[in-house]
N, C-alpha and C positions, 0 to 999 in steps of 0.2 A: 440755742436751737441745736438739736442733735444732727449729726451728719447723716445723709441718706444711706440706707442699708447698702445700696449698690456701691457707693464710694468706699464704705468700710470693707465690704467684701473684696473689691478690687485691690485695695491697699493691702489687705491681709494676704491675698493670693500672691501679690508681688513680693511681700516680705517673706512669706513661706517659701516661695520659689528660691530666693537667695539662701535661705537656711538649708533647704534640701540640697541645693547646688553645692554648698560648702561642706555639708556633713553627711549627705546620703539620706536615704529613707530611714533605715534602721538607726543611724547615728543621730537622728533628729528626734528628740523627745517632745512630748506635749509641752513640757515646761519651756523647752527651746522655742517652740512655736509661739507660746504665750509671750516670751520675751521679744521675739522677732517682730510679732504683729502688734504688740501692745494690747492685745485682747486677753481677757481672763479665760480660764479653762472652759467655763460654762458658755461664754460668748463664742468661743471657737466651735464647741459642739452644737450650739444653737444655730450657728451660721453654716457649718459644714457637718455632714452626717458622721464623719469619722476622720481620723488622721489620713487614712488612705484616700478618702474623697478629696481632702485638701491637697494631698500630693498629686492626684490626677489633675486637679484644676491648675496647680502650680506647673506641672509638666506641660500641660496644654498651653499655658501662657508662655512658657519658655520656648516651646516649639513654634508658637505663633510669632513671637518676636524674632527668633533666630532664623527660622526658615523663611520668613518674609524678607529679611535682609538678604539672604542668599539668593532667593528667587529674583528679587529686584536686580541684584548684581548680574546674575546669569542671563537675564532678559535684556540687559542694557546693550549699548553699542560698542563697548570696549572689545578689543581683540581677545580671543579666547585665552591666550596665554596670560594676559593681564587679569582676566577674570579669575583664572585658577591661582595666579600669584596672589591676588587679593584674598581669596579664600584661605590659602596657606598662611599668609601673613596675619590673618585674624588669629591664627593659632600661635604664631611667633610673638606677636605684640597684642595680647588681649587687653581689653579695657581694664586699667588697673583698679577701677572701682568694683569690678566683678570678682566673684570667687574664682579660684584657679580651676581649670578643667572645663568640663562640659556636662551639664545635667543629663543630656541625652545619652552620652557615652556612659556616665556613671549609672544611670537607671538601666541601661541595656545590660550591663554587667551584673548589677545588684539584683534587679527584679525581673529582667527579661526571661530567664529560664523557668520561673515559677509563678509569675503573676500574669495571667492571660490578658487582663485589661491593659496593663502597662505595655506588655509585649505587642499587643495589637496597635496601640497608639504609636509606639516606636517604629513598628514595621511600616505603618502607613506614612509616617514622616520620612522614613528612609526612602521609600518608593518615590515620594514627591521630589525630594532633593536629588535622588539619583537620576530620575527622569529629566529634570531640568539641567543637570550637569551633562548627561548624555546628549541632550539636544544642543547645548552650547558647544560641546566638543565636536559633534557631527557638523554643526554649522561652520566651525573652524576648519574642519576637513574640507568641506565643500568650497570654502574661501581660499584654500591653499595654505592656511596658517599651520596646519598639522598634516604630516605625511599621510597620503591616501591609504597606505598599508596598515595604519594604526586602527585598532578596534576601539570605537568610541565608548562602548559599554565597559570594556576592560580598563581603559584609561580612567573612566569615571569611578569605577569601583576602587581602583588603585588610589586615586586622589582622596576619596572618602575614607579609606582605610588609613592612609597616611595622616590625614587630619585627626582622625580618632586616636591614632597612636601618639601623635604629638600632644594631644590633650591629656592623655594618660601620662606621658613622660613629664609634662609640665606639672601635673599633680604630684608626681613622684620627685619633683625637685630639679628637673633638667633646666639648665640655664638657657638664656637667649641664644648664645652661640651654637649650642647643640640643636636647638629647634630651627634656627636659621639654616644650618647645614643640611638638615633633613628636608626643609622646604626647597632649598636650592637644588638638591639632588632630585627631588620629585619633579621639579619644573623641567629638568633635563630629560625626563621620560616622555614629555609631550612632543 
């Protein structure tokens, strides 16, 4: 019995997500997608309208997974410094089964300037993550965990930029010690 179409589509999106994450949009060929998904070229184009359509679905899946984890962490009961430390350490100690770097960061650099659909998806994700981080930092300020004279939005933007930079550095070959020193320095800003 054949697998249900939804199962095939979900598995293909997950596999394509990892291929795009590892090689970028332009660096991932249709043949790469065939190999990653186990689907033939015609199956890919019968299931997805285009490479770009598959990329958008893969990026949406990545955002769904990664943003959900961050939002869950930020809404939790940990002190704000521990929340931020956890976010930073996700960049220091990424899951070794995942490609290096971050699909959102990669897509922002590669497609953001000239792909309105991707840019909109990335902007909306950034707004959601930034708002959650601002809220967590603001709650930490109210609880006395962060100095009252610190601006929550500025700190949140700094943390997001630091994590993005760490992801780029990791992709460029930075070792754990370098990433850890960046994360430790960032924590001292809170």
